[in-house]
N, C-alpha and C positions, 0 to 999 in steps of 0.2 A: 242913710242907714246901711251898715254892712250886710252882706248876704247872711241870712239868719233864719231862725224859726219863724214861720209865717205868723204875722200878727196884723190885724186890721190897722189901717192908717190912723184912724182916730184913736184906737187903743194904744198904738205905739207912741203917738204924740202925747197922750195923757200920761203914759207910764214914764216917759223921759222928762216931761215938763214938771212933774211933781218931784221936787228935790228932796223930799223926806226919804231917809234911808229905809231899806227893806231889811229887817232882821230875818235871817235865814237859819232856822233850827235844823240841825242835821246836815250842816253845810259840807261836812267831809264825806258824806255818802255820795253815791252815784248821781241820784237826782238832785241832791242839794248842791253838789259841785257844778253840775251842768246849769242849774238855775243861777248860781253866783256868776258864772262866766257870761251867761246871757244878759244878766242885769248890768254887769260891768261894761259889756260891749255896747250897751245903750246909754252909758253914762249915768246909770242909776247907782247911788251910793249903797253899799252893802255892809251889813254888820253880821259876820258869820258867828253863829253860836254852836260850839262843838263840845264834845266831851273830852276829846283827846287832841291837844294842840299839835302833837307830833304827826298824827295822821293827817291833820289839815295841812301841815307844811308840805306833805308829799303831793298834794294836789297842785302845787305850783302856782297858786293864786296869791298875789302879793297884797293881801289885806289882813291886818291883824285880827285874830279872832277873840271872842269872849268865851271863856271856858265855863261850862256849867253842866252838871249831870241833871238829867230831867227828873231824877228822883229826889233832887235837892231843891225844894221849893224856894228856899232863901237865895241860893246861888242863881237859880233860874230867874227869879224876880229881879235880881240885880242886873243880870244880862239883858233883860227886856225892859229895864226901867224907863227908857225913853222911846220905846217901840210904838209906832203908829200903824205900820204895815208889817205884819208878821207872817212869814211863810214857813210852814213846818213840813219837812220831808221825812221826819222821824215817823215811827209807827204810830198809827192813830190812837193806840191805847194811851198815849201821853197827852191827848187833847185836854182832858180834865185838868191836868197839872198846868198846862200852858194857859188855859183860861184863868186859873187861879193866880198865876204868876204875872200875867200881862196886864198893862194898863186897861181900865174898863172900857175905854173908847177906841182901843186898837182894833183894826180889822185883821181877821185871821183867815189865811188860805192854807189849807193843809191837804195832805195826801192820805187817802184811805186805801181801799182795795175792793175789787169785786169779789174777793173771797167771802165777803159778808153774805153773799147769796148762796154759798155752798149748802148742799143737803146734808153734809157731814160736818157739823160745827166743830171748831177746834179753837185753841187759844188765840191763834192769829185772827181768825174771822170774828170771834167774840170780842177781841180787843178793838177791831175796826167798828163793830156795831156800838160798843160802849162809847167810843170816841165820837161817832156820829150823833148818838143820842145826846151827849153832853153839849156839843156845839148847837144842835137844833133847839135844845131846851134853854140854852143860855140867852137867846134873843140877840146875841151879838152879831154885828155885821160880818159876813164872811161866807166861806164855802168850803166844803170838803169834796175833793175830787177823787173818784174811785176808778183808778186805771185797771185795765185787764192786764194780761201778761205783758211786761215791758221788755223790749229787746232793743239792741242797737246802742246800749250804753257802754261806756268804757269799763271793761272788766265784767260785763254782765254774765250771768251763768244760766241763762235760759236757752237762747239760740246757740251760743258758743258751746255749751255743754252738750246739747243735742248733736251738734256737728261732730264733737269729739266722740260721742257714742256711735254715730254712724260710721266713723272711720274705723272703729274697732269691731263692728259686728257685720257678718255677712248677710244677715237678715234682721228684720225689725219685728219683734214680738209686741203686739199691741192688744190691750183688752178690747173685746168686741170689734176687733179689726180697725180700731181708731176712727169710729164713725162719729163720735161726739164732736161738737163744733167748738172752735176757738176763734178769737178775734183780737190778735195781738196788736199792741200799739208801740210805735217807735219812740225811743227816748226823746227825740226832738219834738214830737207832738206832745209828750208829757210836759216838757219844758215850755212849749208854746201855750199850753193850757194854763200852766201856773202864771205865766206872764200876763195872759189875757185876764185871768181872775184878779191879779193884782191891779190891773188897769181898770177894772170894772167897779161899779158902785153896787154894793150889796146892802140894801136897807134891812133885810132880815137874813138869817142864816139859811143856807141852801145846801143841797147835795146833788152832785152831777156825776154820772158815769162818763168816763172818757175811754175810747177804744179806737182801734183802726177801722177802716171802712170795709174790710173784707172778712166775711164769715166763711171759714173753711173747716173741713173735717180735720181732725188731728192727723189722719193719714195723709191728707193733702198738704198739711203744714210740714210734716216730716219730709215729704218729697220736695217741697219748695226750698226748704233749708238745704237739703242735699244738693240740689241744682245750684243754689247760690254759692255753696262752698266748693263747687267743682268736683263733686263726688259722683261715682257711678250709682245708678239707681239700685236701691236695695229692696228686695221683695218684702212685703208686709205679711206677717203670719198672725192670724187671729188666735189669741190665747185667752183662756178664762182668767178673769182678773184675780180670782182667788189663788190660782196657781202662780201667777206673777208676783203677788204679794208674799207668798211663801218663799219664793226664790229671791226676793229683793235683797235680803241680807247677804246673799252670796256675792253680790256685785262688789263688795269691799275686798273680796279675796282675789279678784282679778287685777293684776297690775295695770295702772293707767286707765282703767275703766271707770268712768264717772259713776258715782253711787246714785242709786234711785231708791227713794223711800217708799214704804207701803202706802202712805197717805197720798203721795204724788200719783201712784198708780190708780188708786181709787178715784181720785179727782178726774182722771182721764175718761171716766164713765159719764160725766155730766157735761151738758152743753154750757159753754161760757160765751154766749153771744148776746149782744145788747143793742137796744135802740140808741143811736148816737145823734138823733135829731136835737135833743136838748143841748148837747155839746156844741153842735154847729150853730144853733140859734143863740145860745147864751154866751158862748165864748168866741164865736166866729172862727173856729178852727176847722180846716179841711185836712184831715189826716192823710199821711202817705199811704198809698196802696202797698200791700204786703210785698209784692215783687220788687218794687223800688226800694222799700225799706231794707229788705234783705240784700239787695245789690249794694247799697251803701254800707251795710253792716260788714260785708265781706270784702269790700273794695279797700285798697290801700289808701292811707291818708285820712285826715279828719273830715267829718260830715259838716259842710258849711252851715247847715240848718241848726246845728247844735251850738253854734258860737253865739 
């Protein structure tokens, strides 16, 4: 097997030996495309399900897609008509529609988000909660994986946007000095978790948080990103969150300065750290340390684990 995302030997054999195709919903997105490449590298047949065939063509993966809008149940049911193993990297709000459109005996592996734990509910987090409830209530075999902040993907806008911000600012204003905890997960580990879930047997629906191994303060995370990007250390200045939220709209007035929304600033006040023992035990994934993940993110060339 080529150098790739870590996957237990038994799971890797099980995944490759099962010749049934994997239908990947949201295949043209970052996580979806990464999963399609990883499946293809293991010789697993893939059926990409996308809304925009042109966007899929830009991914450079030579597999014809099925086109379906997730809001069109008839088209989605046609795209999934022969599905036995379905992976959805689309927003979890679409899980009820996927359950309705997919064959009743198909296994479903989908991505949620740890946004479901936020103290400030929003449309994103509520959609994740609704999707999780639908899967757990369905009794269908499968799992919803809830990643923390994902970094290291092609074109991702978490770490790369932060690095762009660090390049533009002489100091870093953070609410409460950036003391809240974060636990980012590298894209290759998200892909590895999806692969492991597809290789596993789920007798009943489950929910699993997936995250990196390191819990760090946001202040420490900013410093780590700066080091990995080769930037000089910027001093952190504690600023009241309310003041930063008032000033957030001004970011769009500064040329080449990445925009930061009020909701993003508020979420910097809450810890986003989780127990990953279930991830390790149920999926067999040992995630990349943050320093190594950032090194690979800013290093030239592709990450071999993402293949």
